[in-house]
C-alpha angles and dihedrals in degrees: 000000000000128000096244092058088050091051090053093045090053090050092053091046092048098043096037089222138091092208094050091045089053092049093049091045097047090237135118121261093245089052092053090047090052092049091051091045090051091054091046093051094044093048095037093226135105109248103186139028110219108227106179110284092351134060132212125208119246120222088265089052092051092052092049094049092057090053092041094055092050092048092050091044092051090049092054092048090052093049091049092048090053092047090051091047089056092046091242119153112185142130134056124314114216104210131173131199134183116231103283101041091034095056106027109026113021097058092055090048091046091054092053094044092049089056087062095048108029097174096062130094125214126203111198115195115192116202140139115288095261091050092052091048095053092051091053087048095051093043096250090122128029097207135018134186111212142172098230142032128230132199110259126137090211093061137075120202117195119188113246107169144331130254129199120225120205137184105257118206132173116257092251092053116112091240093054091089092054132081093208144008133206115262094241089056092074090079089069095060133081102245127208113205130198116238126274110278092038115130090215091056090046094051094042095053091043094052094047091050091050089055090053095256117133109223089211088075092065114104096230106196098173141006117211135194102228144032089242093053090051091048093052091046092055091049089052092054099254092131145287127289142186109248141158113286087222092057092056099037093108093047092052091048092056094041094248094119135020126212119225129189122223110224119244090006122111106209093179114127137183128239115213140200106232122200136165113257094211098052126076113228119240117246089256094051090046090052091051092050090052089048092055091051090051091052098045088124092051088051093054092045093053090060098040 
């Protein structure tokens, strides 16, 4: 029973199709069928029931899949350990970032990191905090940098840097001439909210609740799926919103938005590195984690 056949078996199991598994494995469909037939003959069990264009794993197939994934995972872990022993850092780093670190911080750090390791490739996925966390959980990403923590025993969150949130208003808004407003004044404004799953949204609601304000009292006029969409909506007069000061820095510089503080409310939040406790990091991912720790001062300065 060789590893390649187990890899193909797992692809068929996960994609529920011989043709899709063939495409994903860069093999012909007859070759995939031969690999599965070989395993079935070797183990003397039927692994899949053919149901038209799709297949369904038998009970024997389900049992084998659990062991196959563990075997393949151990193989990868052994390879990574030996690479680390040789001091070799190669391959592709699968990294995720929520909006603020993904757009404003990680690209700069990636450039500096890549100058140390010229032969590597980095794939940066930008999504909301919930999306990045889910991809770390399911193994799509090794590392993520996100703007909120969630309770999950499978995940580790390590603080990287702080970010300041501010109330952003358009220049013709009555609050634009003020440095700060009272907390209860928020109920008077049309408010634009980020989508569920956004770290900015989670942090905003959490900080308001900590200050004794019920978020249900906000007059939410719109929900939007990105910081850029919220920025444009504020400038178009849809309403006001709480955003990262870093995200609106250029708008403030050119007089397109005005930042306002909310008295007696701390709108500082923490960004965290999220990893899966049950998975060993590749040498490349481990090197990037060490790089982040070394550059903690740079991270702080970038969001100052």
